[in-house]
N, C-alpha and C positions, 0 to 999 in steps of 0.2 A: 415367779413373782409371789411375794408373801400376801396373805390375806390382810385386809384392813379390819382391825378390831377397835372397839371404842376406847379401851384403856389407853392405848398408845395415841389414838387420834385426839383425845380430849386432854392430853398431857399439859399440865400447867407449867408456866415458867419460860415459855418462848413465844415468839411473835405469832407463829401459826396457831398454837394453842389458844392464845389470847383471842384471835380472830374467830376461831371456831366456837369457843364458848360464848363469845359475845353474840354471835349470830344465833345460837340456840336461845339465848336470853331475849333476843329481839322478837322471838315468837312467843314470848311470855313464859318460858320455862325457867325454873329456879335452880340454884346450886344443888339442892337436894335431888331434883330430877336428873341433873347432869351426872351425878355420881352413880346412877343406876346403869345396869347393862342395857344397851340399846337393842331393841327388837325391831327389825324391819318387817313391815306388813305389806306384802305385795298384792295389790288389789287389781284384778282384771275387770273391774266394773266398766261398762260402756253402754250407751243407748243404742249402739249398733250390735248389741248382743243380748237378746231377750233372755237367754239362759243365765245371764249374770246381772240383770238389772236390779236385783235385790241385795247386791253385795255391799252397798254402803252400810246397811244395817248390820251385816255380819261383821264388817270391819270394826264398827264401833263396839260390838260385843267383844271382839278379840282384844281391843284396847283396854276395855274394862278388866279383863282377865290379866293382862300384862301389868297394868298399874297395881292391881290387887296383890300380885305375886312379887312385886318389888322391881319390876322392869320399867323401861322407858320406851314406849312405842312410838315409832315414826312410820307413817303410812306413805306409800308412793304408788302411783298408777303406772302400769305397763300397757302395751297394746292388748287388745281383747279380740279374740278370734271367734266369729260365728261363720260356719261354712256357707250359710245362705247369703250373707251380705257381701262376700267376695265375688268378683267376676272371673277369677281363675281359682284353681284348687287351693284351698287354705293350707294344705300340707306344706306348701312353700313357706308360709308364714309361721308354721310351727317352729321351723328352724330359726327364723328371725327372732321370734319371741324368746326362744331358748338362749340365743346369743345375748340379747339385751338383758334378759333376767340374770344370766350368769355374771355378766359384767357388773350389773348393779349390786348383786350380792357381794361380789368380791371386792369391789372398789369403795363401797360405802362402809362406814364403821359399825356394821351390824355384828353383834355377838350371837344373835340367833335370828331365825327367819320363819315367818308364817306366810305360806303361799295360799292364796284364795283363788280357786278356779273350779270349773265344772264341765265346760263344753269340750267337744271332741279333741281339738288340738291344743287347748290351753293346758290340760292336765299333763299330757306327756311332755310338752315343751317345758313346763315349770319343773317337772321331775328330772328331765335331762339336765337342766341348769343346776338344780340342787345337787345332783350327783357330782357334777364337774366342780362346783364351788366348794362342796363338802364343809359346810358349817352346820351347827345344830339347826334342825329344820323340822317343822311339822306342816303337813299338807291339810288344809281345811277344804273338803269337798263342798261345793255350793249346794248340793242336795238335788233331789228329784222334783220334777214338776208334778202338779196335780193332773190327773187325766181330765179330758173333756167329756162332754155328754151331748148327744143330739137325739131328741125325741125319746129319751129314756135309755138310749144305748150308750155305753161307755166307749169313748174313742181315745186313742193314744197316737197322736201326731203322725210321725213318719210312716209307721206300719199301716195304719188305717188310711192314710192319705194315698198310699200306693194301691190299696184295694179300691178306694174311692175312684181313683183315676182310671183303673181298669174297667170299672162299671160304667164310667162316663164314655170311654172310647168304644166300648162294646154297644153303646146305645141304651143301656139299662136305665140310666138317669140323665136328666138334662143338665145343661150348663148352669141354669138357675138353681137346680137342686144341689149340684156340687158346690156352688158358691155359698149356699146357705150353711154348709158344713164348716166353712173357713173359720168362723169365730168359735167353733166348738171342738176343734182338734187339739188345742193347747189350753190347759186349764189354769195355768199360772206361770210365773217365772220359775226357772229351774231347768234341769237337764231333762230332755224328752223322756217321758216315764216308761220307756221300753228298755230292754237290755241292749240298747244301741251303743254306739261308740262312747258317748258321754258317760252314761251310767256304768258301762263296763270299765271305763278308765277310772271312775271314782271307786268302784268296787275293787279294782286292782290296787289302787293306792292304799286302801284299808288292808287288803291282803298282804301287801308288802310290809306293813307295819309302820308306814310313814304317816298314817292318819290315825286318829283316835278310834277305838272301837265304837261301832254304831253310828259313825259319822257319814258313811258313804250313801246309804239308801234312804235316810230320813228326808222328809219333804223340805225343800229349800225355804218355803214360806211357812215356818212352824216355830212354836216356842221351843221345841226340842232342838232345832237347828241353832237358835240363838244361845241356848244353854251350852251346846257343844262348842260353839264359837268362843264363848267366854272361857270355857275349860281349856280350849286350845291355847288361848292367851296365857293362862296360868301355867300350863304344862311346858310351854316353850322356855319359860324362865327356869324351870327345873332342869330341862335338858342343858341349858347354858351352864348352870351351876355344876352339873355332873359331867360336862364336856362330852355329851353324847352327840356325835356328828352323823351326818346323812349316811356316810359309808359304813358306819357301825351298824346300820339297819338294813340298807339295801346292798345285798351281796348275792352270790349265786344261789344260796339256799332260799333266801326270801323271794328271789325272782321265780324259783321253781314253785314255791307256795302260790305265788300270784298266777302262774300259768295253770296250776291245778284248779284254782278258783275260777279262772277264766273259762276253762273247759267245762266245769260243773255248772256254770251259769248259762252255757250256750251263748257266750258273749261275742262281741264283734271281732271279725277277722282283722280289723285295723290294729288291734292290740298286738298282733304278731309283729307288725312293723314297729309299733311304739315301744314294746318291751325289748325288742332287739336293739333299738337305738339307745334306750336307757341303759341296758346292760353294757353296750359298747362304750358308753361314757365312763363306766366304772372299770373298764378293762376286762370285761367278761365276754367271752365269745359264746353267743347262742347260735346253735345250728337249728335249722328248721325241723330237723328230726328230734330235737329236744322237745319241741312242741308236740310232735306226732307221738313220741313215746309216752308223754304224760297224758295226752288225749286218749290213747289206747287203754290206759289204766283207769280213766276217770269218767264215770257216767255223767250225763246231764241230769241234774237234780232240780233245777230251778224252772218252774212252770210260769214263765212270763212271755209276753210278746217280744220279738216277732215269731218265735217258734212255739210259744205256749199261749195261755189264756189270760194271765194276770198282768199287773203292771208293777213298777218298781217301788214308787213312793208310798203306795198303800199296801198292795198285796204282799210283795217281797219283804218290805220293812216290817209290816205287822206280823209276818210269819217268823221274824227273828233276824232278818237281814244277813249281812256278811258274817257276823259273829256266829249265828246259828248254823249257817252253811259250813263255816270252818269247823264248828263243833262236830257236825256230821262227818266231815272229812278228816278229823283229827288224826286218825290212825295212819294217814298217808302224808301228813304235813311234817315239815321240819319244825318241831315245836320248840327247839332251842334258839330260834332266831329272836334277837332283841327287837323291841318295838318302841315307839315314842312314849308309851306309858312308863318306860324304864323297866318294864317286865318283859319276859319272853312271851312268845305266842302261847306256849303251854300254860304259863301262869295266867295270862289273860283268859284262856279258855276254861280255866277252873271256875271262873265266875259266869261263864256263858251258859245259857240254857239250850236244850235241843229245840228244833223248830216247833213253833206253836201250831202251824198249819201244814200238815204233811202232804197236802195236795200241791201247795205252792213251793215248798222246799221238801222234796221227796226224800225218804230214807234210802240208804244205799241198796237195800234189797227190793226197792220198788221205784227204779229210776224212770225218768221220762224217756231217756235213750241209754242204751247199754254202753256207748262210747261217747267221748267228749264231743263238744259242739263243732270243732274245726278239724279238718283233715288236711294233710300235706300231700301234694302230688308231685311226682317227678316223671321225666320221660323226655323224648326228643323235642317236645314242644316247650318244655320248661326245664332245661338241664340244671338250673339253679333253684328250681322249685316254683310251685304255685300253691294256692290254698283254696279250699271250698268250705263253706259253712254247712257242714253236713246236717246239723240240726234244723236248718231252715230250707233244706233241699227236699225234693221229692224222691222217696225211696225207690220208685220204679225207674228213676233216671240215673242212679248212682253207678250203674254199669250200662253204658250207652255207646252205641256205634252209629255214626251217621255222617252225611256229607256236609262239608263246610260251606257257609255263605259268608263272604268276607267283606268287612266295611272298614274304611279309614276315616269316616265322617259319622258322627253321632246322628246328625240330621238325616243323612241318607239311610242309616240303619233304622231310625224311627219311622221314616216315611215307608220303608219296605215292610216293616212289621205291622204297621197300622193299615196297610193297603189290603183290602179283602180280596183283591185279585192277584196278589203276589203268589209266588210258587213255594212259599214257606210251608213245610210239613212238620208234624211232630218229631220226625227224625232229624230235621235240619239242626246243625250246630252253628249258631251265630258267632262269628269271630269279629270282635271289635278291637282294632289294634292302633298303635300310635299314641297311646294315652298313658304311658308309664311316667316315671319320675322326670326323665328328660323330654320325652316326646310331647307331653301335653302343653307346656311343662307342668309338673307338679302332681301327676297321678290322681286326677279327679275321681269322684265317686260315680263314674259313668255306668257302673253296673246297675245303678238305680233306674236308669233312663232307657233301658231296652225293654219296651212295654210288651205285655202279653198281647199277641195278635187277637183282634176282636173275633176273627173266625174260629180261633181256638176256644175262646170263652163260650161262644155260642154252641160249640160241640161238647162243652163240659170239660175241656182240657185246661188246666190251671197253671201249667208250667212247661218249660222247654229248656234246653241246654244252651248256655252262653259261655264264651271264653274271652277273656280280655287281659291286657296288661295294666288295666286301671284297677281302682278299688270299688267297693260299694259301701253304702251306709250300713251301720250296724242294725238299723231298723228295717232294712230291706229283707227280702226273702226270695226263694227260688234257687234253682240249680245253676249256680254261677261259679265258674272257675276264674279266680282272680289272681292278681299280682304275678303273672307269668314273667319269669326272670331267666335270662336277661330280656328286657323289653325290646319291642321291634324297632324302636327309633335308634337304638345303638347296635342293631344288627342281630338281635335275638331271633330264634327260629320262627316265632309267630309271623315275622315279616315275609317268610317264604311261602306261607299257605296260600293256596288258590281255591277259587270256587270249585266245589266238587271233590276236593281231597277228602278222604275218609279219616275222620277223627274218632279215636277210641278212648274212652275214659272208664276206669275201673277203680272206684274209690277204695274198696276193700284191699286192692293191691297197690294203692298209692300211685296209680298210673295215669298219665295223660300223654297221649302220643298221636302223631299223624302217621298214617300207614304209607310211609315213603322210605326208601332205602337211605342209608347214611350218605351214599354217593349222590343221590338225587337231591337230597336236602342241602348238602354242601354246595352242589353246583348252583342251585337256586340262590343261595345266600351270597354267592360271588357277585350277583347282579343287584343286590339290595342296596338302596341308597339310605344312608343314615341321615338323621335330622337333629342337629345340635342348634337349630334356630339362629342362624347368622343374622337374621333380621332384628333380633333382640340384642342391642349393642351396649346397654348400660344398666346400672342399678342392681338391686339385690336379686332380681330375677336372672340376670346374666350370671351373677355369682352362683346362684343355685344350680343352673344348668351345667356350669363348668365343674362343679364340685360335688354334686349329689351322688350318693351311693345307690345301688339298686335295692329293690324291695327286700331281698333276702338279707341285706345288711342294715336295714332300718331306715333308708332314705335320709340319713343324716348327711351333713357336709363332711367331707373326708378330713379336713383340717380341725374339726371339732371333736373327733373321736379321741379316746384316751391314748396318750403317748407315754408308755411306761418305760 
């Protein structure tokens, strides 16, 4: 089906054209407005999304830029996704937002598109849609949140909330003291100011070249963000004039640039899923070992939480942000990739400066970590792969062997871990299964919610090994093997594990395995019951369960992937 563009849609001289132009005029627009190229501004503002609550101002600034450059802006709202406000995993609704956004881009008479987003699932959903629709597009990242502060100590939402909860469960602080922190964890609207999934997604958008330089890390509530928003409006009109489309920018090389920046930031494991899905929409096959190869070549340079000390909107941005990081990585980037500036990565970087703060953005010869933030694991527990956030894991646990303790209920897992009389030991490997794309359904961030046993904290032990077919927040930390594929609900090997089975992980060897023979594992799997949720009979959730791909393929819907 052909795209809808404004010139054909506004055509004078027939009944349809008459009605369309008359309806534009009913909103107060003039003939001179109607003659201009129409720019669709996709706003994910909602009061159920604190990270996007400032987007009305950003949208108005984009419109100013569009008008100034000779375009005709029309704004529309789509659904807005905040992980916290959904009662099931919002990964389900990443795919729904992607479908609806793609349809709105394609079927409306937009000559160019500005997508405004910032939180975890919104950015990848909109980029998936943009790649599929393939019109001139610029992504406007909503920007980072201000950090909070409590009694003079800087706090950053997710990461510090996990530390806070561990202190509460171990008895270090009271419920009253924990409650006093609540108004101090989030400093403003914007993306949580850690290198969690939201800020990693925005960083990746800039690294892909689909967002303007310096747009990803600046504060959402700042004059700078407003100026960038207006410039985004101006620049989308230029892309329309030059007919530079989304797929002129997002391709295998630019995705490899994005992966390299992801690894250098120590960013969220969720971007493995999201970048795989974006690539698949463009007909690009990403193997998990593509991520591993680039990770092996790319040290962690960005010193922000959860793995470091700084924050994104102040520390990282003031150090030079994504542009300075890419300047440091320039020798290993594909500098010939086109960007939304109309220039290549290399041309953009000619104007970029090296990092201003070499503690926050480290030089290549003094990295935070020698290898990238994420490692890929394979073995008989995850024949299609699993991932671990190496930069947020404990070094002494990266080669670990211990007995499994298996749970199919998060509540039971939490109860066990918080019970000071449980038999958990530092060697125990906690296995939480049944929470993959199909099993949950929607692959929730249950890695966040397997708490540190209070008796460990009292002994000075701050970490232990966990394995799951679920995800974890990019703001989380600890030694957690995630995204085990195929998941247990569809008969993956994790379903066969029993209490006491010995599990061995060696991150340097990319290994995750259970010490069982192939024959024993196969025999156990014969008796495994799959779970495709027959109790869910209707709606998009049923659609998701029936069509979602596994984690190694991006958790997209099979029928939405590129059909070339």
